[in-house]
C-alpha positions in Angstrom: -32.1 18.8 -6.7 -28.9 20.9 -6.6 -26.4 18.1 -5.9 -25.8 15.0 -8.0 -27.1 11.9 -6.2 -24.3 9.7 -4.9 -25.6 6.8 -7.0 -24.9 8.8 -10.2 -21.6 9.3 -12.0 -19.3 7.3 -9.8 -18.8 4.3 -12.1 -17.8 4.3 -15.7 -18.5 2.4 -18.9 -16.2 1.8 -21.8 -16.8 0.9 -25.5 -16.0 -2.6 -26.5 -16.3 -4.7 -29.6 -17.2 -7.9 -27.7 -20.1 -8.2 -25.4 -19.1 -8.1 -21.7 -19.7 -11.1 -19.4 -22.6 -10.0 -17.1 -21.0 -12.1 -14.3 -17.6 -10.3 -14.4 -16.6 -8.0 -11.6 -18.1 -4.5 -10.9 -17.2 -1.7 -13.3 -14.3 0.5 -12.3 -14.8 3.8 -10.5 -15.0 6.7 -13.0 -11.5 7.9 -13.9 -9.8 4.8 -12.5 -6.4 4.0 -13.9 -6.7 1.2 -16.5 -4.4 -1.4 -17.9 -5.3 -3.2 -21.2 -3.4 -6.3 -22.0 -3.1 -7.7 -25.6 -2.3 -11.4 -25.2 -2.8 -14.9 -26.5 -3.5 -16.0 -23.0 -6.1 -13.7 -21.4 -6.8 -16.4 -18.8 -3.3 -15.6 -17.3 -4.8 -12.4 -15.8 -5.2 -11.1 -13.2 -2.9 -13.8 -11.8 -1.0 -12.4 -8.8 -2.5 -9.0 -9.5 -5.8 -10.4 -8.1 -4.2 -10.9 -4.7 -3.5 -8.8 -1.7 -3.6 -5.0 -2.0 -3.7 -4.8 -5.8 -6.4 -7.5 -5.9 -8.5 -5.7 -3.3 -8.2 -2.4 -5.2 -9.1 -4.2 -8.4 -12.2 -5.7 -6.8 -13.2 -2.2 -5.5 -12.8 -0.7 -9.0 -10.0 1.7 -8.0 -8.0 0.5 -11.0 -9.1 -1.7 -13.9 -7.6 -4.6 -15.8 -8.9 -5.5 -19.3 -7.6 -8.2 -21.7 -7.8 -8.2 -25.5 -7.5 -11.7 -26.9 -5.3 -12.0 -30.0 -6.8 -15.3 -31.2 -10.2 -13.9 -32.4 -8.2 -11.6 -34.8 -6.4 -14.5 -36.3 -6.5 -15.4 -40.0 -8.6 -18.1 -41.6 -10.7 -21.0 -40.2 -8.0 -21.8 -37.7 -7.4 -18.2 -36.6 -3.7 -18.3 -37.2 -1.9 -15.5 -35.4 1.7 -16.2 -36.5 3.8 -17.3 -39.5 7.4 -18.3 -40.3 10.1 -15.6 -40.1 11.0 -13.9 -43.4 14.5 -15.0 -44.5 14.2 -18.2 -42.6 15.1 -19.2 -39.1 13.6 -21.0 -36.1 10.3 -20.3 -34.5 7.3 -18.2 -35.5 6.5 -14.5 -35.6 3.2 -12.8 -34.6 1.6 -11.3 -37.8 1.4 -7.6 -38.2 -2.2 -7.6 -39.4 -3.4 -9.7 -36.5 -1.6 -7.6 -33.9 -2.8 -4.4 -35.5 -6.4 -5.5 -35.3 -6.1 -6.3 -31.6 -4.4 -3.0 -30.9 -7.2 -1.2 -32.6 -9.7 -2.9 -30.4 -7.5 -2.1 -27.3 -7.4 1.6 -28.4 -11.2 2.1 -28.2 -12.0 4.8 -25.6 -8.4 5.6 -24.8 -6.5 8.8 -25.4 -4.5 9.0 -28.6 -1.8 11.0 -26.7 0.8 8.5 -25.7 1.8 10.7 -22.8 -1.7 10.1 -21.4 -2.0 6.5 -22.5 1.3 4.8 -23.3 1.5 1.7 -25.6 4.2 -0.8 -24.6 5.6 -4.0 -26.0 7.5 -6.3 -23.7 10.8 -7.2 -25.3 14.3 -8.1 -24.1 15.7 -5.5 -26.5 13.6 -2.7 -24.9 14.6 0.0 -22.5 15.0 -1.2 -18.9 11.9 -1.0 -16.8 12.8 1.0 -13.7 11.1 2.6 -10.7 11.1 5.8 -12.7 9.2 4.0 -15.5 6.6 2.8 -13.0 6.1 6.3 -11.6 5.7 7.6 -15.1 3.0 5.1 -15.9 1.2 5.7 -12.6 0.9 9.3 -13.6 -1.1 8.5 -16.8 -4.7 7.6 -17.4 -3.7 4.0 -18.2 -1.5 1.8 -20.3 -1.9 -0.8 -23.1 0.7 -3.6 -23.0 1.3 -6.0 -25.9 2.6 -9.4 -24.7 4.7 -11.2 -27.3 5.1 -14.9 -27.9 7.2 -17.2 -30.0 10.1 -15.3 -31.8 8.4 -11.9 -31.4 6.3 -9.5 -33.4 6.5 -8.3 -37.0 8.6 -5.1 -36.8 6.3 -3.3 -39.2 3.4 -3.1 -36.6 5.8 -1.9 -34.0 6.9 0.9 -36.3 3.5 1.7 -37.6 2.0 2.1 -34.1 5.2 3.7 -32.6 5.1 1.2 -29.8 7.5 1.8 -26.9 9.6 -1.4 -26.2 10.3 -2.1 -22.5 12.4 -4.9 -21.0 12.1 -6.4 -17.5 15.7 -7.5 -17.6 18.5 -9.2 -19.5 16.8 -12.6 -19.9 14.3 -14.2 -22.1 10.8 -15.5 -21.2 8.4 -17.6 -23.2 6.0 -14.7 -23.3 5.3 -11.3 -22.0 2.5 -12.2 -19.6 4.7 -12.7 -16.5 6.6 -9.5 -17.2 3.4 -7.6 -17.7 2.2 -8.7 -14.3 5.4 -7.6 -12.7 5.4 -4.2 -14.3 1.7 -3.6 -13.5 2.3 -4.6 -9.8 5.2 -2.1 -9.6 2.9 0.6 -11.2 -0.4 0.0 -9.5 1.0 0.1 -6.0 2.1 3.7 -6.7 -1.5 4.8 -7.5 -3.1 7.1 -4.9 -4.7 5.2 -2.0 -3.6 1.7 -3.0 -0.9 1.3 -0.3 -2.5 3.8 2.1 0.9 5.0 3.3 2.9 7.4 1.1 6.1 6.6 3.1 5.9 3.0 2.0 6.8 4.0 -1.6 9.2 6.7 -0.5 11.5 4.5 1.5 11.8 1.6 -0.9 14.8 0.5 -3.1 15.5 2.9 -6.0 13.2 5.7 -4.8 16.2 7.8 -3.8 18.8 6.1 -6.1 19.8 3.7 -3.3 18.8 0.1 -2.4 16.6 -0.2 0.6 18.0 -0.5 4.1 17.4 -3.7 6.1 14.0 -4.2 7.8 13.3 -5.8 11.2 10.3 -6.6 13.3 9.3 -8.6 16.5 10.6 -10.6 18.3 13.5 -8.3 19.4 15.8 -11.4 19.7 15.5 -14.4 17.4 18.0 -17.3 17.5 20.4 -15.1 19.3 20.2 -12.3 16.7 19.1 -8.9 18.0 17.4 -6.0 16.3 20.0 -3.1 16.0 19.6 -1.0 19.2 19.2 2.3 17.3 15.9 1.0 15.8 14.5 0.5 19.3 15.7 3.9 20.6 12.8 6.0 19.4 15.2 8.7 18.2 13.9 9.5 14.7 17.0 11.4 13.6 19.4 8.7 14.6 17.2 6.0 13.0 17.1 8.1 9.7 20.9 8.4 9.8 21.3 4.6 10.4 19.0 3.7 7.6 20.8 6.0 5.2 24.1 4.6 6.1 22.9 1.0 5.6 21.3 1.9 2.3 24.5 3.4 1.1 26.6 0.4 2.3 24.3 -2.1 0.6 24.2 -0.1 -2.6 27.9 0.3 -2.7 28.5 -3.5 -2.1 25.7 -4.9 -4.4 25.1 -2.3 -7.1 28.3 -0.3 -7.8 26.6 1.0 -11.0 23.9 2.8 -8.8 26.5 3.9 -6.3 28.5 5.7 -9.0 25.4 7.9 -9.7 25.0 8.6 -5.9 28.6 9.6 -5.3 28.6 12.0 -8.3 26.9 14.5 -6.0 29.7 16.2 -4.0 29.4 17.6 -0.4 28.2 21.2 0.1 30.7 24.0 -0.5 32.0 25.9 2.5 29.5 28.8 2.2 26.5 26.5 1.7 27.5 24.3 4.5 27.7 27.3 6.8 24.3 28.5 5.8 22.8 25.1 6.2 24.2 25.0 9.8 22.6 28.4 10.4 19.1 26.9 9.7 19.2 25.4 13.2 16.9 26.6 15.9 20.0 27.2 18.0 20.9 30.1 15.7 19.4 33.6 16.3 16.1 34.1 14.5 17.6 36.8 12.3 20.4 34.4 11.4 17.9 31.7 10.5 15.8 34.0 8.3 18.9 35.2 6.5 20.1 31.6 5.9 16.7 30.7 4.5 16.8 33.7 2.1 20.4 33.2 1.0 20.0 29.4 0.4 16.7 30.0 -1.5 18.6 32.3 -3.9 21.9 30.4 -4.1 22.3 29.0 -7.6 24.9 26.3 -6.6 22.7 24.8 -4.0 22.0 21.1 -4.6 18.6 20.1 -3.1 20.0 16.7 -2.0 22.1 18.6 0.6 18.8 19.3 2.4 17.6 15.7 2.4 16.1 14.8 5.8 18.8 12.2 6.5 21.6 14.8 6.2 20.2 17.3 8.8 19.7 17.7 12.5 16.1 17.8 13.7 16.6 21.5 14.6 17.1 22.3 10.9 14.1 20.5 9.5 11.6 23.3 9.4 13.8 25.9 7.9 15.3 23.5 5.4 11.8 22.7 4.2 11.1 26.4 3.8 14.2 26.7 1.6 13.1 23.8 -0.6 9.5 25.2 -0.8 10.8 28.6 -1.9 13.1 27.0 -4.6 10.3 24.8 -5.8 8.0 27.8 -6.1 10.6 29.3 -8.4 10.7 26.3 -10.6 13.5 24.1 -9.2 11.4 20.9 -9.4 14.3 18.8 -8.1 13.2 20.0 -4.7 9.9 18.2 -4.9 11.6 14.8 -4.5 13.5 16.0 -1.4 10.4 17.5 0.1 8.7 14.2 -0.2 11.1 12.9 2.4 9.4 15.0 5.0 6.1 13.1 4.3 7.4 10.0 6.1 6.1 11.5 9.3 4.0 14.7 9.0 4.4 15.2 12.8 8.1 16.1 12.3 8.8 19.8 12.1 8.6 20.7 8.4 6.3 17.8 7.5 3.2 19.9 7.0 5.3 22.7 5.5 6.4 20.2 2.8 2.9 19.1 2.0 1.7 22.8 1.8 4.7 23.7 -0.4 3.9 20.9 -2.8 0.2 21.8 -2.9 1.1 25.4 -3.6 3.4 24.4 -6.4 0.4 22.9 -8.3 -2.1 25.5 -7.1 -2.5 26.8 -10.7 -3.7 23.4 -11.8 -7.4 22.7 -11.6 -6.7 19.1 -10.5 -3.7 17.1 -9.3 -4.5 14.6 -12.0 -4.1 17.2 -14.7 -0.8 18.2 -13.2 0.3 14.5 -13.4 -0.8 14.2 -17.0 1.1 17.4 -17.9 4.2 16.1 -16.2 3.9 12.8 -18.1 3.4 14.6 -21.4 6.5 16.7 -20.8 8.4 13.5 -19.7 9.3 15.3 -16.4 10.0 12.2 -14.3 11.0 14.1 -11.1 7.9 16.2 -11.1 5.7 13.2 -12.1 7.2 11.2 -9.1 6.5 14.1 -6.7 2.9 14.5 -7.8 2.2 10.8 -7.6 3.5 10.6 -4.1 1.7 13.7 -3.1 -1.5 12.2 -4.2 -0.7 9.1 -2.2 0.1 11.3 0.8 -3.2 13.1 0.5 -5.1 9.8 0.4 -3.2 8.5 3.5 -3.8 11.7 5.4 -7.5 11.6 4.6 -8.0 8.3 6.3 
């Protein structure tokens, strides 16, 4: 038989210290992204992760969730996992030896390279968890998350295992389980094929540095309040402009800290603005070609000037060619802008954008390998682009 039977090689098995429950769900699909949670309360999972799209994907084995119980690693007859703080003080601290034993169990079968398999501890003093963090995690093979309790974890085990501390926000919870579920939800939904629509992740808050624009649906009039007419016009260009304006207004009013980063990008210089205008179909073909060539070579060009919301529809196709050319030459900032064209591949330039992104990783044997390489290099922009490209491929395949 020349081909591998379909019944072989699709599912995966992982080493474990404890026997698995024969009645638990089906094994994950081979290569599925996996989250391992070290916790005193394994019964808290999957929690809300078992519902809706993440729950369906979990049941189908497209991602995996495993828990490692801290209690069996406890000390003595009563399996003590904590002790009083050195130097005195209120509360209890999780012991280093107990946590280390649980982490060793969680590490079985995972990559020792933290770029491929991060190890996180949920802590209010950690670096803020952002959309960029979620995209970085989604580009890895999986993640191990340590959920703290009481007054925290003995610092020695955090240092010994070089654990990355991450915070959900400037507030304190009784434990890390709720935070872990929130972070996993934000990450899992970015995995290829989970949402089924690449544009869903591209248009959301923080994806382009802005908060999301308002959303509406039927009925067209509710309690005397109408849907903005532009959204009912069917004019894609005007809709994109309205959404961008609303996203900017909401960000400016509600998150001035984010708005400062957005306005740091100035408008195009006079020469660049003229060349961008020449990308239009209304220009002579020779003028269009020259504009593409000059913009592709222009060092001062900011890719954000060619975002889909800033252009007329007649400029779309040539603008995507400029971004594709610059991406091919190593300007990976262009990848995030090209992803804007994936909102509707029927727009001129949409398929050009997909082709450009695919060509940019053509030297890689697999998009997964490209994602892992980006995660290892901590290249968040490229990691984001590759993750969304994989989602786009999955959506287009349906």
